[in-house]
N, C-alpha and C positions, 0 to 999 in steps of 0.2 A: 410509288413504293412498290412493288413488288414483292413479294413471297415467294421461295422457292419448299415447297413440301414433297415429304421423300414416297414416293406411290408402292400399298401394299396393298396385300389383297383385299379386300372386304367379305367380313366374316361369313360364313356361310353352311349349309351341311352339306359336308360333301357325299356323294352318293355310298352308299352298305355296300353294294359290291366292290368297291375300288377297297376298301379296307380290308374287307375280307381275300382280296387275290393278294392283294400288298403282302397281311399275316403268312396268307398259306405259302407264299415267294420263301417269308427268309422260316416260315417252318421246315420246308423240302430241305430248305439251306444246312438246318438244325438232321434235319436226318442223312444230311449223306457225312458230318463229319462227327469225331468224339474225344476234337481235341478242346479242351476245357476254355484255353483261353480266347477261341474261335467261339463256342457256348456260348461260354459269362457276354463275348465283343455281343452277341447275337443278341440277348440280353437284355442290354445297356443297348442299344442303337433303340430295342420296342420300345423297355422304358422313357426315353424322350423323345421318344414321337410319338407316346402317350401325354406323357405328363407336356407336353406345348401344343397338344391339337387335338384333345381329349373337348368334350363341353361339360359346361358345371352341371348337366342331368344328376341327377343324385346314383341313375347306373352304373354311369362310370367313372366310378370308384370302387368294382368289382375287379378293376387289376388285378390289386395289393390281394387279396381271393386268394385268385390264381399262382402268388407269386408265393404264397404262407403253401397253397398244394404242389407246386415247384417244389421248395425247398422238404415234405417232406417224401417229396417223390422219391426224391435222396438218398436218404437217413433210410424211409423202410427199403428201398432197395440195399443201402450196404446192412443195413442189419439182418437181413434177410441169408446175403453172398457169406456170413461171418456165421450166421444158423445151420447155411444148410455146405458144411466148406469143404474150399477147393482145391485145386492142387496148384502148388508155387514151392519154388525157389527159397524165397526168403519170409523165413516164420518170422512175423512181430511177436506172436504171444501163442501161448499155448492153451487150452480152455479145457475143460473133464467133458469128454469122450462120453456121448450115450446112443445107445445101438437101436435101434429100432428093431421091434419083430421079424422076421422073415415075412409070415402072414399081414403085416402093416407095410411095407415098398422093402424094410429088412434097411435103410437106410441109416446114414452115422452124420449122429449132431453134435458139430459145435466143434472142438474138435483144434488142429492148426492153424491157425491164421493165416493165412499169407499177405505181403506186400500184394502182391499179382491179383490177387482175388479180391484184397478192396477197391486198389484202383479201379479193377477193372467194371465192379458192380455201382463207382462213385459214375466215372464214364457216361456207362449208360444210363443214369438214374438220370444225370444230365445233362443228356441227353431228349430224353423224353420231357425233362423240365421244360426242358428249353419248347420244345413245343408242345405242350398246356401252355408255358404263358406268352405265346406266338398268338395262340385262340383267344387264350387274353385280354389279347392285345384288341385284337378286330372285336370284341366284342367291346371294348370299353371306347373303343373309336367308334363305334356304329353299334345305330338307333335295331338291337332285333328283332322287332317287331315289323321296320320300315323293310322289312326282306321281304315282306307278304307281296311289297305293290309293284317290287321288281320281275319273282318270280314267273315263269308263266302261268298261266289258267290251269292246265290242264293238270299242275300240279299244287293243287288247290290244297288238297288234304294231306300232301304227305310236307311242303310248308307250315302248313301251320301246326302242325307238328313238329319241327325243326324249331322253328319259330319257339314255341313251347315252350323246346327243353334247351334251348340255347340262351334264354331268359332268365333260365334257376336261379344262376351267382347275383347276376343285375339285378331281378329283385329282392333276393335274398339282403343282399349290399345298401337298396333303400331301403326295407326293412329294418336290417338294421338300425338303421341311420336315424330312421323315425322313432324308432323304440328312445334311442339312446337318446333324442331329445328331447321325446314323452318323458320322460328315467329325469334328467336333469330338472323339468318344470316342474314335475314333482316333490324332488329329494329337496324344494327349496323349505318346504311346508311339512317338512316333517321335523319333528323334536328329538332332538336328543335321546328321551328315555323310549324311542322312537327306535330307533339305531340296535338299542340292546338288543343281546336275544342271542341263543346260541346255534353251530354251527350247523346243527338240521335248520333251524326255525329261516337264518339265510339261506340256505338251498329252496327249500320252499318258495320261498319273496319272489327269489330267481323265475326259477319256475313260473310263480305267474306272472313278476313283472317283464319277463325277458320272453321268455320262449312260448309261452302262450298267445302275447300277445301274434310276436312276430308270426306263428302258425296262423295266425287268425287273416292278417294282415293277408298274407302271402294266397290263402283260399279266399278269399275279401277281391284280391285284386285278380287271380287267375276265372271265377265269378263274371268280375266283369267284364273283363278280359273277350271272356267269352260270347258276353252279352252283347259284345259293340260288334266282335265282327257275325254274329246271327242277326243283326240290325245292318249290318252290312251287306246283306248277300251271298255273303260263303257261305258256302257246301248248294247251294244253289243251280237243277243242274235244268238245261233248257229241251226240246223234243228235238232231234239230229236222223236227218234220215242213215235207214239204216246200212249203206252204200259207204257212207259218209265214216260209219264206225266201226268197216269193216279196211276198208281203206288206215284208215289210223291204226289199229290194232296191228297191222299185217304190215305198215312203213316202221313200227315200233319194232319188233319181231325178226325183219330183213335188218335194222340198226342195230338191233343188239347183239345178231351172232356178228355182225360185221367187226366189231368191235370189241368182240370172242376173238372173235380169225386174225383180228389185225392187233390184239398185245399178244397172242400167241404164237405166231408169228417174227414179233417180231424180235421173244427172246432166241425162238428156238436157231438156232444158226445155220439149217439146213433148209429152213424155208427159202420156197421162193421170193424176189426180193414184192413183188409187187404184191405179196401175200400180206406185206406188214404196215406200211407209213399208209403207203392210196390204199388199201384198202379198210384198215381206223379209220382215216378222212370219210372216206366215202360211209362207212356207217354210222357216223357223227351227223352227218350231213340230213341221211336220212330220218333217223330217229330224228334232229332236230324237224325234218316234216313231219312226223307224226304227232309230233309234241305242241309241231300247230294245230294241223285236222283236232283232234284228241281237244286244245281247248275250242272251241268253238262251243262248244255243249257249253261252256263255264263263262263270257262274255262279265263283262265288272270295269265298272270306271275309275277313275283316281282322277282324286284329290291332289295337283300338285303335285303332281313326279314328281322322282328324282327324276335330272337331268345330268348327260354320262357329257363331262366336258373335257376339256383342256386339261384340267386339274384332276380329274379320276383317271385319266388318260396317263400323268405323271404318275402319276401312286401306286397305279397300277403296272408300269412299264420296271420301277422301280425295285419291288418283291419282282419281278420274271426274272431282271436281272440279276439279284443276289443270286438263284437258285440254281441259276444259266453260270456266271459267275464260280459258286460252290462248287458247281456240277465238274465244271472245264480245270476248277485246278484238284479236286481229284482222280478225274483219270489223268494228267498232265505228270502230278507231283503227288500222289499219295501218304509222302509219308510224315507232312503240311498238316492232315487233316485225319489224321489216324497214328498218333501216338503208338510206340512200341510198347510194348504190355509184359513181357517176357524177355530181358529182363524190362522192370519201368524206367523208364527215360524224364524226361525234364521236354515237354512239349515245346516243338520247332512253331515255327507260325515265319509265314514272307510273306513278304507285302502281298506279293497276288493273292492271297487266303485275306489280307484284311480288308484290299481294294474293294474286294466283292462282296464284305460283308456294308460296307460304309455306304455302299450304294446306294443300300436302306432307309440312308439319312435323307437322301432323297423326294419324302413322302416328307418331311417340312416344309416345302417348296404349297403344299395345297394351303386352302386357304381356309381358317384360327374359322371352328365352333365357333357361332353366339352365343352368346353368353345371356343366363336369366334373368328377362325384360327386370330392374330395378322398379323401385317407387314408393308411394305410400303402399299397403296391403288390403286389401277391400274385405271386408266385414262377409267373416263365412259361417259357419254351422259344423262346430266338434265333429272328426274323423270315426272310425273304427278304432282306430289304434290310439286316436287322446279316447277315447270313450275305457275302454280295456284296462288304459294305462293308468286308470286314476283310480 
């Protein structure tokens, strides 16, 4: 008796660079439109991919922090547009006007609030929020610390700074989760008399039981990360001949100059064609050679490096296609991606723009992330966060 099983991808860790390229493609598409329907669709695609392809690690829960940050950006943008009044034909309501003195810019605060100003602020805020959420999706899908293994050795110091900076939100999410578990265990032993007290006492308890453990845990983990990186040889330099150092510096300088000339020629309509894309591509190749020679001073080994396979190529291609599709729609039919504001009109979307965004769902073809191992937990010593929460 034969049985038929459905083929499905085995759980494995996808290269973090693929997730970042996919997210940057979605963020690029968001930067090319102010249509709220398309922006919300991009957020929905990013959220669905994160929900189905993130791992069970605590730092993967940071996506909701970026969603909350995006909502705060939209609200803040609208509030600022109301405070700093703008022109518009459709007046929604009128607030008391506050005229600042001339020595303080002489600006007029509040006053007439128009629908055009509010809608424009909401569109701009939603666009920026969508880009932030796309970056949050990359942080939730890819472990920021593993990016160190994929970056060139010449960018060791820069990559270390970037990885530590990008891991702030994931580390904060993990710390808050651990503090919440410790407080949940701690409240089971608190008597009803211990819960009594005024508002000031409860605030002091929150500071002592939440804020202090989170900050202490973040500091301890940062020190542990620095110690681990030092033990693995980050920052080590070897003696390289002077000729090699001069060659790498020359290549990097020429590469940067080529990039600058190429970018300027692309935006300048009067520049010759050979100074545009060819110069920029040549600058990229020369800069890559300079980075390679500069990396000879920082040799390092990699334990189980992330492989770039077919799944990574598919994830990257989906992000590139989303960005390319949105740019194409913007150039051919700008009404779809930029709705009218004067006067405000209901956004209109077409099948081309919707399909361009839905291409990002091809990232779901990537193998799911491996779950955390289950079983009987081993005996361990109390962690620093558990000691502080006692």
